[in-house]
C-alpha positions in Angstrom: 10.1 -5.5 9.9 6.6 -6.3 10.6 5.1 -7.6 7.3 1.4 -7.0 6.1 0.6 -10.8 7.1 2.0 -10.1 10.6 -0.7 -7.2 11.2 -3.8 -7.5 13.4 -5.3 -4.0 13.5 -6.6 -1.8 10.7 -6.6 1.9 10.8 -8.9 4.3 8.6 -8.8 7.8 8.3 -12.0 9.3 10.0 -13.0 10.8 6.8 -13.8 7.7 5.4 -16.9 7.5 7.4 -17.8 11.1 7.7 -17.1 12.3 3.8 -20.5 12.0 2.2 -18.6 10.5 -1.0 -17.4 7.6 0.8 -20.1 6.7 3.5 -21.6 3.8 1.6 -18.4 2.3 1.0 -17.2 2.7 4.6 -20.3 1.1 5.8 -19.7 -2.1 3.8 -16.0 -2.2 4.6 -17.0 -2.0 8.3 -19.9 -4.5 7.9 -17.3 -7.0 6.2 -14.6 -6.3 9.0 -17.3 -7.0 11.7 -18.3 -10.4 10.0 -14.6 -11.4 10.2 -14.3 -9.8 13.8 -11.5 -7.8 12.7 -10.1 -5.0 14.9 -10.2 -1.5 13.3 -9.9 2.0 14.6 -10.2 5.6 13.1 -7.6 8.2 12.7 -8.1 11.8 13.7 -6.7 14.9 12.4 -6.3 13.8 8.8 -6.7 15.7 5.5 -7.6 13.1 3.2 -8.5 9.2 3.2 -5.2 7.8 2.1 -3.9 6.7 5.2 -0.9 4.4 4.0 0.9 7.3 2.5 1.6 9.4 5.8 1.6 6.9 8.7 4.8 5.6 9.8 6.3 2.1 8.9 6.4 -0.5 12.1 9.7 -2.1 12.6 8.8 -4.1 15.7 6.2 -4.3 18.4 7.7 -0.8 19.8 9.4 0.9 17.0 7.8 2.9 14.3 9.7 5.1 11.7 8.3 8.3 10.7 9.6 9.4 7.3 9.3 13.1 6.0 5.8 12.9 4.0 6.0 15.9 1.5 4.6 14.3 -1.8 5.2 16.2 -5.2 1.5 15.6 -6.2 0.4 17.8 -3.3 2.8 20.6 -4.2 0.8 21.9 -7.2 -0.5 25.4 -7.9 -4.1 24.4 -8.0 -6.2 25.6 -5.2 -6.3 23.6 -2.1 -3.6 21.2 -3.1 -1.6 22.1 0.2 -4.5 21.6 2.0 -4.8 17.8 1.5 -1.6 17.3 3.1 -1.9 15.3 6.4 0.9 15.9 9.2 1.7 12.6 10.7 3.1 14.2 13.8 -0.3 15.4 14.7 -2.1 12.3 13.9 0.6 10.2 15.8 0.3 12.5 18.8 -3.6 12.4 18.6 -3.4 8.1 18.9 -0.4 8.7 21.6 2.2 7.0 19.4 5.7 7.7 19.7 7.8 7.7 16.5 11.5 7.6 15.5 12.1 10.4 12.8 13.9 9.7 9.5 15.1 12.3 6.9 14.0 10.0 4.1 11.3 11.8 1.7 8.9 9.0 0.8 5.3 7.8 0.7 3.9 4.8 2.5 2.2 3.6 -0.8 5.7 3.4 -2.4 6.9 0.9 0.2 5.7 -2.7 -0.3 7.3 -4.9 2.4 8.1 -8.4 3.6 10.1 -9.2 6.8 13.3 -8.6 5.2 12.7 -6.8 1.9 11.2 -3.6 0.6 10.2 -3.0 -3.1 9.9 0.9 -4.2 9.7 2.6 -7.5 12.7 4.7 -8.5 10.7 7.9 -7.8 12.3 7.4 -4.2 15.7 8.3 -5.9 14.4 11.4 -7.5 12.8 12.6 -4.2 15.9 12.1 -2.1 18.6 13.1 -4.9 19.6 16.3 -3.1 20.6 14.3 0.0 21.7 10.9 -1.0 23.4 9.0 -3.8 21.4 5.9 -5.2 23.8 3.6 -3.3 23.7 5.7 0.0 20.1 5.7 -0.3 19.7 1.9 -0.6 22.1 1.5 2.5 20.1 4.3 4.4 16.7 2.4 3.5 18.0 -0.8 4.6 19.6 0.5 7.9 16.5 2.4 8.6 13.8 -0.2 8.1 16.2 -3.0 9.1 15.8 -5.2 6.2 18.5 -7.1 4.2 17.1 -6.5 0.7 15.9 -3.3 -1.3 14.4 -3.7 -4.8 14.2 -0.4 -7.0 11.7 -0.9 -9.8 10.7 1.4 -12.8 8.0 3.9 -12.1 4.8 3.5 -14.1 4.9 6.6 -16.5 1.0 6.7 -16.2 0.9 6.7 -12.4 1.5 10.3 -11.1 1.9 9.0 -7.6 4.7 6.8 -8.2 3.5 4.2 -5.9 4.5 0.4 -5.8 1.5 -1.0 -4.0 -0.8 -1.2 -7.3 2.2 -2.9 -9.0 3.4 -5.6 -6.9 2.9 -7.5 -3.4 4.6 -10.3 -1.6 2.9 -13.5 -1.4 5.9 -14.7 1.0 9.4 -13.6 1.5 10.6 -15.4 -1.4 7.8 -14.7 -4.1 6.0 -11.5 -5.2 2.8 -11.1 -7.2 3.0 -8.7 -10.2 0.3 -6.8 -11.9 -0.3 -8.2 -15.6 0.5 -4.6 -16.8 4.2 -5.3 -16.1 4.3 -8.8 -17.4 7.0 -7.6 -20.1 9.0 -5.2 -18.1 12.4 -6.6 -18.3 14.0 -4.3 -16.0 11.7 -4.9 -13.1 12.2 -8.9 -13.8 15.8 -8.5 -13.6 15.9 -6.4 -10.7 13.6 -8.8 -8.5 15.4 -12.1 -10.0 18.7 -10.3 -8.9 17.5 -10.1 -5.4 16.4 -13.8 -5.4 12.7 -13.2 -5.7 10.4 -15.7 -7.6 7.6 -13.9 -9.6 3.9 -14.7 -10.3 1.5 -12.5 -12.2 -2.1 -11.9 -11.9 -4.2 -11.6 -15.0 -7.6 -11.8 -16.6 -9.2 -13.5 -19.5 -12.1 -11.3 -20.7 -13.0 -9.9 -24.1 -12.1 -6.6 -23.0 -10.1 -5.7 -19.8 -11.4 -2.9 -17.6 -9.1 -0.1 -16.9 -9.7 -0.6 -13.0 -8.6 -3.9 -12.9 -5.0 -2.6 -11.6 -6.7 -2.3 -8.2 -7.0 -5.9 -7.2 -3.5 -5.9 -6.3 -4.0 -2.9 -4.1 -5.8 -5.2 -1.4 -5.8 -5.0 2.2 -3.9 -7.7 3.9 -3.5 -8.9 7.7 -2.8 -11.9 9.5 -6.4 -12.9 9.6 -7.9 -11.6 6.4 -7.5 -10.3 2.7 -10.2 -7.4 1.7 -10.5 -7.3 -2.1 -11.7 -4.7 -4.3 -14.8 -5.6 -6.5 -16.4 -3.3 -9.2 -19.2 -5.4 -10.7 -17.2 -6.4 -13.5 -16.1 -9.8 -15.3 -12.6 -9.6 -13.6 -14.1 -9.6 -10.0 -14.6 -13.3 -9.9 -11.0 -14.2 -11.5 -9.3 -11.7 -9.0 -10.9 -13.5 -6.1 -10.0 -16.9 -7.4 -6.6 -16.1 -8.3 -5.8 -14.2 -4.9 -7.1 -17.5 -3.1 -5.0 -19.7 -5.1 -1.8 -17.4 -4.6 -2.6 -17.0 -0.7 -3.8 -20.6 0.2 -3.4 -19.8 4.0 -6.3 -17.4 3.5 -8.7 -19.7 2.1 -11.9 -18.8 3.6 -10.5 -15.5 4.9 -11.0 -13.4 1.7 -13.9 -11.2 1.1 -14.6 -8.3 -1.7 -15.9 -5.0 -1.1 -17.3 -2.6 -3.6 -14.7 0.0 -4.4 -15.9 2.1 -7.3 -16.3 5.4 -5.4 -12.8 5.0 -4.1 -10.8 4.0 -7.0 -12.0 7.0 -9.1 -9.6 9.1 -6.9 -6.7 7.0 -7.5 -6.5 4.3 -4.8 -7.9 1.3 -3.3 -7.9 -0.7 -0.1 -4.1 -0.7 0.7 -4.2 2.9 0.2 -7.0 3.8 2.6 -5.6 1.6 5.5 -2.7 1.5 7.6 -2.2 -1.7 9.5 -0.2 -2.6 12.8 0.7 -5.2 15.0 -0.6 -4.7 18.4 
């Protein structure tokens, strides 16, 4: 499978640069990417800015898996909830991308990957319970995405989306970086080590931790750069220094962009991007 560190093209929802709430953030992101000479494009026909959630998973240079995107958090009774659902078929057709369909129900934000392993929260078991037992589901995931290992970690009860990409990221195929909130999650630790993964933690030495500091781990990673959130708080510099330490191959290729206007809606840089190898 194509891991984040193998990608070289970044996609954003077209709404990121047209919605008045995000125009300034979009300008800063694009300016930073231009400085790095990064390749980026915009997706048409999207209904919200969270591109990661509904776009397909790339397996190799030619194969993309399109899963069933029908999240519970867009099935509410509140007015307009269904209007925020993007239909991947429409977007993929608009960019002339052919995909292979899977019956798995999931979100891209709950799919943290290396080249041979995926990490998801247990929400995926609940979503697919009518069609697969847990054992069959794991086999289905591994067969569909052509990986050797699948790790199911506990869902954060305070996260309504049930995503893993704000909890954990791969440093390399053998090591993961975990948000400090889960330092004492023995179940997560056991399941990761059972799979043979080593663990590191990102944490902050400040008098009072800002509630937004979970979002640093929701960074954008490609082959050539890491784009890291910043919020004008004490943790900004500490996050930068730690990411630079954990990802030494990216020294000189890490930048921070202001994400205050994005994070208030529940996501950060990994959430608003979809990356591919082209």
